[in-house]
BAMARFI-289279 format. One record per residue (C-alpha): x, y, z negated. Coordinates in pm, whole numbers, plus 32768, in hexadecimal, padded with zeros to 4 digits. Layout:
XYZ;...
END
This chain:
800080008000;808581588050;802282B37FE5;801B83DC80C5;80A0852B8056;8050864C8138;814F87638114;812A889681E5;8267892E8268;82398A9E82A5;821F8A648417;80CA8A1684A6;80F0889C84C6;80AB87A883A9;81A686A1833E;8125855482BA;8212849B81D2;81D1832E8180;827482878057;824981487F8E;81F681957E21;82A680547DB2;83F680B87E48;848781587D0E;85B680827CB8;86807FA47D9D;86C67E2E7D82;88337E747DD3;890B7E897F0A;89537D107EF8;87E07CD37F3E;88077DA58076;875D7EDC7FE5;87D1803B803D;87CF81037EF4;877782417FB6;862681AA8015;85BE81A97EA5;855982DE7DE5;862682B97CA1;878382767D35;874083817E3D;86E1847E7D2F;881A84287C65;88F3845F7D9B;884885AA7DE9;886E86277C83;89DF85C57C7F;8A1D86757DCA;896F87B17D53;8A2A87C07C06;8B7F87737CA3;8B4F88747DBC;8AE089897CCE;8BFC893D7BD9;8D0089537CF1;8C6A8A9F7D62;8C668B247BFB;8DDB8AD67BE7;8E288B737D3C;8D5B8CB07CFF;8DD58CE97B99;8EF88DCD7C05;8DFA8EA57CC1;8D328ECD7B7C;8BF98E367C14;8AE08DC37B2B;8A838C527B2D;89338C8D7BD4;89EC8CF07D17;8AAA8BA67D1A;89688AE47CDD;88A58B887DFB;89D28B707EE7;89F689FF7E8A;888F89C57EFA;88C78A88803F;8A0089B7808A;894188708052;881088F4810D;87B88926827B;88A48A50829F;89EC898B827C;89FC88148230;888C87E18281;88D1883F83EA;894886D9840A;87FF861C842F;88A584DC83AE;890985888265;87B3862E8241;86F084EB8282;87C3840C81A1;880E84F5807A;86EB85EB807A;85CD853C8135;847485D98124;83EA84BC804E;84E385147F38;8478867F7F1F;835786337E36;8430858A7D2B;853E86957D4E;844B87B97D30;8396871A7C09;84DC86EC7B47;8552884A7BA8;840D88DC7B24;842D881779DF;858B88AB79B7;85038A057A08;83E889D7790E;84D8898D77F0;85D58A94785D;84CF8BA77855;84558B227709;85BC8B527687;85D08CB1771F;848E8D007662;851D8C71751E;865B8D427542;85A88E85759A;85728F697477;8433903574A4;84A2910D737E;85B891937462;84AE921D754E;840792D1742A;8558936E73D0;85C493C97532;853C95287534;84BD9603764D;85FF960D7718;860D9495775E;8497948F77A3;84B595AE789B;85E09508794A;852693BC7964;83EC945979F8;84A495487AE4;858094267B54;8449935F7BB0;836D94647C5A;845394C97D7C;84C193677DE3;835492FD7DC9;82F3940F7EBE;841093A27FA4;838A923D7F8D;823392C17FF3;82BC93728129;838E92418180;82579167815D;81AC922D8272;82D891EC8357;82E090768314;816A903F82FF;813F90268477;81E58ECF8474;81178E51834C;7FB88EB383B1;7F218D8682FC;7F638E2C81AA;7E9D8F488116;7F6D90898124;7F2B90E07FB6;7FBD8F937F3F;80EA8FB58023;812C91167FA3;811A90A27E38;820B8F817E70;8312904E7F27;82EF91707E34;8327908D7D06;844B8FDA7DAE;850191227DF2;84B691D47CAB;851190CD7BA3;865490C97ADA;86D68F787A62;870B8F9878EA;87DD8E5978AD;88BE8E9B79DC;88F09008797A;89568F9D781A;8A638EBC78AE;8AE68FCC7999;8AF290D27882;8BB58FE7779F;8CB18F9878B0;8CE091097900;8D149152778A;8BE9923E7788;8B07917C769B;8B6B92457567;8B6193967615;8A3B94887614;8A0994507787;8A0392D6774F;88FD92EB763E;882B93D57713;884292ED7843;87E291BD776F;86B6926B76D4;863D92EC7825;866C919278C4;85A290F477AA;847E91E277E8;84A491B07960;849790367935;8357904D786A;82B1912A7970;832290377A7F;82708F1879CD;812B8FD979BD;814890377B30;81A28ECD7B88;80688E4E7AD7;7F9A8F497BA2;80488EED7CE7;80078D797CB7;7E9F8DB57C52;7E6D8E777D97;7F378D867E6F;7E6F8C537E0F;7D288CF77E71;7D018D717FD1;7C208E927F75;7C2E8F6E7E41;7AFA8EC97DB8;7A6A8E6C7C66;7B558D407C4D;7C898E287C4A;7BEB8EE57B2C;7BB28D9E7A70;7D238D407AA2;7D988E8A7A0E;7C9D8E8078EE;7CEE8D187891;7E668D6C7899;7E268E8877A2;7D5D8D9976C5;7E7F8CA076CF;7F798DAD7660;7E938E1F7545;7E628CB374D6;7FDF8C7E74CE;801A8DBB7402;7EFE8D937304;7EDF8C1772E5;80218B6C7358;81168C6272B5;807B8C4F7156;806E8AD2717A;81E58AC171CC;82338BB470AF;81728ACD6FC3;823F89A37041;83838A626FFE;830F8ABB6E9D;82C9894A6E5C;843888FE6EA5;850A892B6D66;86198A366D88;876789AD6DFF;86D088696E85;86B988186FF6;8566882C70A0;84BF86D770B9;84C286147200;8344861071FA;832F878D7209;8435879F731E;8377869D73EE;8234875973AF;82CC889C7434;836B87F77565;8218875D75B5;817E88B47581;825E893A769A;81CC88367786;8066887A7715;809789F37742;812189B478A0;7FF788D578F1;7EF789D27872;7F878AFD7932;7FA98A277A6C;7E4089B67A46;7DB98B177A1A;7E708B8F7B51;7FB38C387ADC;81038B887AFA;815A8A7E79F6;829E8B357999;81D08C5D7921;81358B817812;82898AF877A7;831C8C587796;81FD8CE076BF;82118BAD75DD;83898BEF75AF;83478D5F755F;825A8D117440;83558C30738B;83D78D007265;854C8D48724E;85FC8C62715D;86868B04712A;857A8A6C7209;85EB8B3F7334;87578AE172EF;8705896D72E5;863B897B7429;874C8A3E74E0;88628956746C;87A4881C74CB;8726888C761D;880E899576AB;893088CA7737;885287BE77D1;875588B17863;883A89C678E4;895988DE7942;889A87C779EF;872F88177A41;873A898C7A8A;883989727BA8;8734888D7C4E;863E89AE7C61;87398A9A7D01;87B189847DE7;864C89507E5E;86328AC67EA4;876F8A9D7F74;86E98964801F;85B58A27808A;868D8B438110;86DA8B21827F;87C68C3C82D5;87A18BE48447;86348C56842E;86BB8DBB841C;86FA8DDF858E;87358F118662;87DF905A861D;869D910785B6;865B9010849A;87C0902C8414;87A891A7842A;866291908368;871090B78262;882B91B58238;872992CC8220;86689215810C;87A691D88042;88169343805F;86BC93D5801A;866B92EF7EF5;87BE93377E54;879794AB7E98;863694A67E06;86AA94167CB9;87D595017CAC;870696367D07;85F695E17C09;86F995AA7AF6;87BE96E47B53;868997C07B35;8652974879CE;87C2975D7969;87DD98BF79F4;86A5991E7931;8753989977F6;88929957785A;896A981D7879;8AA5982F7954;8A6A97E67AC5;8B5296B77AD8;8AA2961B79AA;895296417A57;89E495A87B94;8A7094827ACF;8922944A7A20;886F94517B70;895D934D7BFC;8939926E7AC9;87BE927B7AE8;87E191E07C43;8840908F7BAA;87638F7F7C38;87388E197BC4;86378D2C7B3E;84F58DF87B45;852C8E667CAB;85738CFF7D1A;84308C8D7C6F;836E8DA37D1E;84018D3F7E70;83C88BCA7E3A;82608BFE7DCE;82338CE37EF9;82B88BD77FE4;81E58AC47F44;80AE8B9C7F60;810B8BE780CA;81268D5B8081;828A8D57810B;82F38CA38247;84508C0D8281;84D98D538305;84558E3681EE;84C68D3980E7;86288D1E8175;86428E9A818D;85D68EC98022;86C18DB97F9E;87E78E5C8050;877B8FB17FC7;87848F1C7E66;88DC8E7E7E9A;897A8FB67F33;88E890A77E33;89578FD47D09;8AB08F7E7D92;8B1B90E67DD8;8AC891647C7A;8BF590E87BB0;8D0191587CAC;8C5A92AC7CEF;8C1B92FB7B7E;8D8492A07B2C;8DF7939A7C36;8D0694B47BDF;8CE394A47A65;8E2A94E679B6;8DCE956C785F;8EBC968177FA;8FAD95DC7708;8FD096AD75D2;914B96C075E6;917B97A474BE;92E497627461;930996EE72FD;945396C4724B;941495BE7144;9414948F7229;94FA93CA7143;94FE936A6FD3;965094156FAD;95C495647023;9481954D6F55;948C96446E38;94A295996CE2;939096806C64;92B596696D9C;91AD95766E1A;9239942C6E9B;917493B16FC9;91769243702F;90CD917B7141;9097901170DB;903B8F1571EB;8F7F8DD7718C;8F2A8CA97263;8E7D8BC87164;8E1A8BDD6FF3;8F508B096FAB;902D8C3E6FE8;8F748D0D6EE4;8FF28CAC6D84;91648CE16DD0;91218E2F6E7E;90518EA86D57;91698E486C65;92648EF96D45;918F90356D42;916C90206BCA;92E590016BA6;931591316C8A;92D3920D6B59;91AF92F26BA8;91B6941D6ABB;90F5955F6A8B;921096206B37;923C95226C4C;90F3946B6C8E;90E593546D91;8FF393796EB2;8FC292246F54;8F1C91E170A2;8EB9907170B9;8E988FFB7222;8DF18EA97255;8E6E8E1F73A3;8D628D5F7460;8D978CC075B2;8CA08D2F76BB;8BEB8BF6772F;8ADD8BDA7837;89CA8C087738;88ED8D397726;88D78D0175AD;8A4B8D3E757C;8A2C8E98760E;890C8F16753F;89C88EFA73F5;8A5A90567402;892390E674A0;88489075737E;887891647260;88E19090713D;87EB909A701D;883D90076ECC;87708ED76E77;870F8E996FE0;87578D367053;88638CFE715A;87F28CC572C1;88F98BBD7311;8A2D8B0B728C;8B1B8C2172FB;8A528D287246;8A3A8C477114;8BB98C357118;8BCD8DAF713E;8AE38DD97016;8BB88CF06F3E;8CF38DB26F96;8C538F076F62;8BB48E9C6E19;8D058E256D96;8DA98F726DE9;8C85903C6D62;8C938F736C21;8E088FC16C0C;8DBE91326C4A;8CC891396B26;8DBA90966A32;8EFE913F6A9C;8F3792AE6A59;8F9E93A76B6A;8F5B92BC6C8F;8E6493076DA6;8DFE91F76E9D;8D6A923B6FF7;8CF890FC70A6;8CF690E87223;8CC48FD07320;8D7A8FB4746D;8CD48ED4756F;8DA38EA176A6;8E5F8D9B7771;8FA18D3176C1;906A8DAF77EB;900A8F1B77A7;8FCC8F0E762F;91158FC375E6;908290F67695;8F6A91027592;906290DC7473;914891EC74FA;902492D67546;8F9992B573E6;90F792ED7355;911E9427742C;8FC394AE73DC;8FDA946D7267;914394EA7257;91C393C3718F;932E93927128;93309214712E;927390FF71E0;926E8FB0712A;92158E8A720A;92118D1571B0;931A8C277238;92978B2A7337;92F68A01725A;925D899C7110;92D688BE6FF8;925F87566FF0;9216868D6EB6;937185ED6EBB;941D87436ECC;946F873E7040;94058847713A;931387FE7256;92A188E07370;9133894A735B;90ED89ED74AC;91FD8A3675AF;913C8B717614;91848C0774BB;92F78BFE750A;92C38CBE764E;91F68DC47593;93128DEE7496;94188E1275A9;93428F15765E;93058FD9751D;947C8FE074D4;94B990647632;93A8916E763A;935F91D974D4;935B9351748F;93DE9315732C;949D9216725F;942C90A9726B;943F8F947167;94038E2671C1;938E8D69708D;93F28BFB7070;92E98B896F79;93518A826E7D;92758B096D6C;92C98C226C7E;929A8BE16B0C;91DC8CD06A2E;90828CB26ABE;8FBC8DF66AA7;8F838E376938;8EBB8F4E689F;8FDF8FFA67F0;90EB906268E7;9202904667E8;91C48ED267BA;92578E696907;93BE8DEE6919;947A8DD46A63;95E88D8E6AA8;96448E366BEE;97908E0C6CA5;98198EED6DBA;99348E6D6E97;99ED8F9E6F1C;9AD58F807049;9ABA90E470CE;99FF919771E1;98AF924C71F9;97DC911071C1;989590B9707F;9876921F7000;96FE9208703F;96EE90BB6F80;97A5915C6E5B;96BD928C6E69;958B91AB6E43;962E90E36D28;9694922B6C81;952792906C7B;94CE913D6BE2;95D9913E6AD5;9535926C6A30;9417918169D6;94419110686B;94018FA468C8;94FD8F8B69E5;96678F1D69BB;97458F6D6AE5;988C8ED06B53;99498F7F6C6C;9A5E8EAC6D03;9B3F8F6B6DEF;9C198EA16ED9;9D6C8F3D6F21;9E5A8EB2702C;9F968E1E6F8D;A0FA8E567003;A0EE8D2470E6;9FAB8D8E7193;9FC18DC4730A;9FDA8F317375;9EAF8F9A744A;9ECD9111744C;9F5D912175AA;9E1C90E9766B;9CB590F87609;9C299056773F;9B558F217716;9B618DF577F9;9A138D637852;9A218BE67854;99698BD4799F;9A7C8CA47A42;99898DAF7AB8;99DE8F1D7ADD;997B8FC57999;9968912D7930;9A4891727806;9A9492A97742;9BF792E576D2;9BBA9374757B;9CB294097490;9CFA92E273AA;9DA793B772A8;9C7A949A728E;9B95936F724C;9C8492F7713D;9C86945170A5;9B08945A709C;9B0693026FF4;9C0C93736EF7;9B4F94B36EA4;9A0693FD6E77;9A9A92EA6D9C;9B4F93ED6CC4;9A1194B76C98;9953937B6C39;9A5E93116B3B;9A7794696A9B;98FC94796A6D;98E5931569E5;9A12931968FB;9944930D67BC;98379221683F;986190CA67A2;976A902B6899;9851907469C0;99858F9E6A05;9A8090076B12;9B7D8F066B91;9C878F256CA1;9CFA8DE56D4D;9E398DD16E18;9E028CE06F3A;9ED08C987071;9DDD8BDF7155;9C7D8B52717C;9CBA8A1370B3;9D268AD76F7E;9BF68BB86FAA;9B0B8A8B6FAB;9BB989FB6E78;9B938B496DC3;9A208B5A6E16;99ED89F66D9A;9A978A506C53;99928B5D6C02;98C58B096AD1;978B8A3B6B22;96AA8B186A4D;967A8C126B6C;95248C076C0E;955A8D0B6D20;96818D536E03;96838E9B6EC6;977C8EA16FE6;97B88F7E7115;97878EEF7270;98E78F6A72BB;98BE8F8E7431;99CC905374E6;9AB8902B73BF;9BEB8F5373F6;9C858ED372B6;9D908DC97287;9CDB8D4D7151;9BB58CCF7226;9C8D8C4A7342;9C108AFF73C6;9AC18B0F730F;9A008B7D7444;9A748A537514;9972896C7478;98598A657447;96FA89D77469;96568B2B7451;973C8C4474CB;962C8D44747D;96808D177309;97F38D5C733D;990A8C7772C7;98CA8C8B714F;974E8C957164;97528B627243;98358AAE714E;97548AF97023;96168A9D70E2;969A89517169;960D880870EA;97628781707F;978B88A86F93;968687FE6EB8;961289046DC4;94EB89936D0C;95278B026D5A;94848BE56E5A;95558CB16F4C;95118E0E6FD3;95E18E59710A;95E88FD27149;963490917289;966092087262;95C492F3735E;96EC93B173ED;9640948D74EC;968895BF7417;97CF967C7413;9892960372E5;98EA97677278;97D19844720B;9693988E72C6;9714993A73FD;96A5983274F1;9572975C74C7;9521966F75E2;93C595E67610;93CB94747668;9393949877D9;945495D4781C;953F95BC794B;966E96067871;962D94CE77AA;95DB93EC78CC;973894277953;97D0938B781E;971A924377EF;9803912777A9;97B88FCC7825;98008EDB770F;97BD8D64771E;96BD8DB27829;95FB8EA27744;95FD901A7773;966E90DA7646;9660924875F4;97C492CA75D5;984994147553;986B95437634;99CA952576BF;9AE0957475D1;9BDD950876D1;9B8094BD7838;9A7993D078C4;9B1092E879C7;9AA391BB7A94;9B9890A17A6D;9B828F757B54;9BCE8E417A85;9CB88D397B10;
END
């Protein structure tokens, strides 16, 4: 027995597809069956092809800063009739007409749950808080493109006479005027605009725009499914309103009651989760039955779920599966329906270009009018207008519904899909070119600990990856001796990798309210970290804590760190080492990307940097500051980095609970002379830029600083100063090993650019050159120990004498004197001798 499915292609003829309902799974190729004749293996192959194609495109388009939606639609176009589908053999075997029903059904299930998640993540409270400006931008950005869609509808309507003009106008108007909220969030985060005023404004306007688009879409579908604007269309609209009211006043209180039934801190029961997931299906069924699209029901159902642990659980359970596996199917189907060859003739292509230009211009013009009314700078208005042109999911739904309802023919559909792709793909590159926020390069002098006034505010930027980094950093801050004269201002930056999720990008956008549950695991982590620091702030005197979150790809995260350091005018950045201590005392790498971040921060930081090798720091935060007891050791070899390390330890040793040991290593009589040349040889033999500095002057600066330290600390019994005569690296290692085991923190300079006979040979076996020879030695697993290590690099972009010359990080003068060291750029002093290129043999 065979069923007959009649599917209408948008041409005039009808296609009849016959299939056997029993042909689901195959008996196997050994029985002579072709797996592609059966629906399940064919669907699995199609899904695999779609996911693999889109993933490859995501990887290829990443350098061009293209959002994932572009890769997903392009993947569908490549697999569809425009590229691979031109081969009839490929089209008939991989994407035959009989398989379309299964594929579309699964794609719509994925879409249903994705829009449910978008609804769950959307915070309606944000819309209430947006204010008039965002509302005006959203409305102005919709009206003009809608009018352009109307005029374009008249041009195209001649070829689609079988559709009522009013319906056609509504569909095209909606398609051109929407802004894709999830896609815009991703673009803003990648462009580092999420935390800016313009980013918040764009997000708020896009949220309002999205809501309006849903209302218009419901109207458009209600009209499309009824040939004439009759009583039935009115019933569709009325019943949709009843459904929304029912969700808000019946479903929402019911879900709130379920959440109250769950004891605090316990996970939500499986029964409730299943009930809600079934509710998504029921909502989809109801809205489909009354005449609006099923995704509308799922979206409204998601919106009424209250923010809290339930939302977090739903997002964590569904997001990866839905957005990683099922959603690409929907976009792929949009691509499979797109036949670029249908756009034939110069006139049609000219029309396409005209639509793209006019629709873009409409959004930009509408936004510019509002921004000029609010007296915002012109380039900001232009950027906002461009950002509002982001297209994505809603537009693709509009176009697909339009094609299914035969409102759009092949040609109109292909034109509109290409419009969406072009408009979304140009945004990131164009905004990057146009919008360059004026960097507030107000030169500030106290970029190092050494230059921070003892009776002035001490500003620190602390970077945290996970809550595991927190206790040691808090103890370090406590030991840094905040006083009434010299309070510590700490900026805590939680570093979060930007993933493909919309949820990850809304963290900063949502204003954090105390007592409000976290939206996802990342925000829960952020809350733990922030709570720990706020708790520390309450119990410690003279410490202020300012929590921030940076969400970006690991490859550009150092830009966020350096920008915050520049904006907040900090003297020291503390960033965790990429390895952590294991239970047996060894060191294991956590995430290789952390190491790259550290290397980039060392190369580009506008102030001093400390890398913290965390092996715990005793003296957990106690209520009375004088109860802590730390034994700190500084290993001093000479050079700006070591002076910075001593400066930080000097600040600590004024704390009543800190005992300080300073061990200075002095070359013995048998040490090799290295004063002749200060050039460094790069192991890879590449040409490196070196600066021939005046060695004697460096030694003099070291001598002066040490003498000043000793004279000030003469009567302090908690400070011990030792000088060690050593001739070579082996004696240095032996001396370090001999240091008393009671120390729980070593502070050492990175020592880059300094050549000393006492560290000779130590760099040959370095695992982590970014820590320098001594830092690497102390952080290595074979140096089994229970102490933490802080490796300090001093910012030396300021003239060593006085304040005559202050270079901002990217000033041309400074760029000329960047020294390549172990493959990492490093800020070097303005030339004291002469900068020369030396080709290495």
